[in-house]
Phi, psi and omega in degrees: 000147180279103185269335188277126181297337178297328180296317178295318179300314181296318179297316180294327177296316179294317178297319178299321177295318178298321177293321180301318180277352173075030181239110182296321181296315178298316180300310182292318182293307182291319179297314179294317179295318179298313181297319180297313180297316181293324178293320176297319178297317180297319180298315178297320179295317179296319177298317178299312181296321179296318178293322184281319187248353173056235185299324180298319179291322178298319178295319178297312182297329180290331184257357181251135180296148184291309184240307184263117182288157177267109184298338179292339181273355182288136173214150180215149178291159180297320181235140179229157175255136184255135175261116184298330178300320178292324176297319178299317179298316179296320179297317178299318179296318179295319180294328177298316178292318178295330178294342178285339182298315176298328176295322178295319178296319178298318178299318178298316179298313180296325178293318179297326179275007182058032177262349184218102182286154175215160177265121181296143177275138183265000000 
């Protein structure tokens, strides 16, 4: 089962991009493929964690939601230290998603010029 909430977020991001470009086939194909790959990855990760941590991991998995986290369980320390390297990585990931917006605009332009057909979303 896909336990990590990031998997759902990534899948929804891909589905959102497909909706943005207005192509049902693209939405279903990329969204489904992304979800399948992430679920397979999650299964392998869970097996690894169960083998490595045994009962402790089973106890953790029993109290943590599979896909959608419970915000009431969130806690954070008053002060945290920030690693700039992680911020750079997050920024690069965000820019990759933002970089898809010009592609969506290009697809719209090509569609208006009848150079790129699409299936209308209902």
